[in-house]
N, C-alpha and C positions, 0 to 999 in steps of 0.2 A: 875810391873804386866805384865803377859804374854799377847801378842797381841791378841790371840784368846779369852782370857777372857774379855779383854776390848771390843772387838767387840760384844761378847755375851751380855754384860751388856748394851752397847749402844742400841742394838737391843731390849732388854727387856724393857728398859726405853722408847724407842720410841713407842713401842707397848703398853706401860703402863701395862706391864705384871708383877704385883707385886710379884706373886708366884715365877716366874723365877728370879727376882731381888734378892729376899730373899735367894733363893737356891744358886745363884752365889756368893752372899756375904758370905754365910756359907762356901762355897768351898774355897773362897779366904782367909778367916781368918784361916781355917784349914791348908791351904797351907803355910801361913805365919808362924803359930805356929810350924809346922813340920820343916820348913827350918831354923828358927831362933834359936830353942832350941838345 
């Protein structure tokens, strides 16, 4: 996982920002699918 994404997720979790966490998760899964296929 890229460093910037980890930091964003930690920040979102810390702020209990569920919308942001969901959005970042979607970005990460999209990124994984794109790079693995």
